N, C-alpha and C positions, 0 to 999 in steps of 0.2 A: 504494499499499500504505499502510495507516495505521500509525503508529508503535507502537501497542499490539500489533498482530500481529507486527511485526518484533521487538518486544521479547520477546514470548513464544517466538518461534523461537529467538532468542539464549539465552534462559533454558533451553531444552531442551539446548542444547550445554553451557551452564554447569553444569547439573545432572548431566550425564554426566561432565564433568570432575571435579566435586565427589565424585561416587560413586566414581570411580577413585581420587582422592586419599585418601578415607576408608577404602576397603576393600582397595586394592591390586589389585582386579579391574578388567580393562578394560571400560569402558562407552563405547560410541560410537554416535552416531546413524547408522543404515544401513538398507538394505532398505526395507521399506514405510513406515517412519517418515520417511526422507528423502524418499521419493516424495511422500508426503502433504504434507510441509512445502513441497516444491518446487512442488506444484500450487497450494497456498494463496498462496505467494509470487508465482508467476507470474500467477495470477488477479488478485491485488491490484495488481501492478505494471502489467499490461498490459490491464486491464479485460476479462478473460475471464470467461465464465459457465461454471463448473464443472458437469460432468455428475455423476450419482450415482457413487459409488466403484465401481471395476471395470466401468465402462461399456465395451462391446465396441468396440475400435478407435480410440478417441480419448477425450480427458480433458475437453475444454472446447470452446466455441464462441466465436469472436471477434466483434467488433461488425459484421463484414461477413458473418457467418453461415458462416464457414469452420470446418471441424473442425480442432482443435488437439490434438497429442499433447504431453504434457509429461514431460520426464525430468529427474531431479535426481540430483546426485552430490556426494560430499566427496572424490572421487578425481580422476584425470586423464582418465577416459573414462566413457562411458555404454554401456549395453547396449540394443540395439534388437531387436525381434522379427525372427527370420529370415523369417517369413512376410509381412513388410511392415506397412503401416498403412493405415487408412481416412482418416487425416488429410491435409490439404493443407499444414498448417503444423506445424513442429516448434519447440518452445521448450525450451531446455536451461538449467537452473539449476545453478550451482555454489555450494556453501556452503563457506566457509573454516572453520577449526577453532574459531572463535567464534560461528559461526552467521550470519554476514553472507552474504546471498545476492547473486549477480550473474547476470544473464541473459548467458550466453556465446554462445548461438545462438538466433536468432529468424528463421527462414527456411523455404524450401521443404522439406517433409518428404521427398519423393522423392529429391531431390538428396543429402541426408544418408544415406538408406538406400543409394543407389547407391555412396557413398563408404565405406560401412562394410566392415569386414573379413568374412572368410568365416564361414559358419555354424559355431558351436561345438557341442559335445555337448549343451549345454543348450538348443539351439534359439534361441540369441541371437547376434547379431552386434555386435561392439564397434566403437566409433568414439571416437577421442581428441578431447578438447576443442580441441587445437591443430589437428587437421584440420577441425573445425567452424569454427574461427576463420579458417582459410585459405579455406574456402568463402565465408564472409561477405566476405572481402577480395577475392574473385574470383580466387583463385589455385588453382583446381581442378586445374591441371596439376601441382601439387606436393602431392598429397594423401597422401603418405606421410612418415613421420618417418624421419630418418637411421637411427635404431636399428631400424627395421622392415625395413631392407634386408637381404637374405640375405648371408651371409658368402661372400667369393669365394676 
C-alpha cells in the first residue's frame, strides 16, 4: 500500500473527528465507506485486483486467481452473508479510530463462515475479530468468547 493512500484513509477518519468537534454531532466512518476503505487497503497491502463495486459474491482476485471476500470494520466483529460466499479467501481489515488499518484475518473463507454465529434477522451472521484470530492461530476448538457462553 502506498503512503498516499494510507494518508488519505487516515484523513477520512481525521475529518470525521474534526466535524464532530466543530458541530457537536457524531460523525464516524461506517457502513459502505469503511467497506470501501477496507477493500482499497487490502488490495494495496496484499496485491489484490479489485472487482467492480458490488460484484456478486467476492470483491477481488488474488495473484493465484482465487476469489477474495474483503470485510472491514471499526468495531470488534464483522458481518458475513448468511447465504455464504463464492470466495475461497477472506480478508478482514480492522481500522482503529485514527484510520490505521490492520489485516486481522487472511485465510480460508469457508472456515470463517463455519465459525460465524447464527443467522440474524438482517440475513447476516456475525463473527468476532478474536474468533478470527483464534482460527489463524489454529485454535478452532475454542471458537467462542467467554461472554458468549449462556448463563447457567
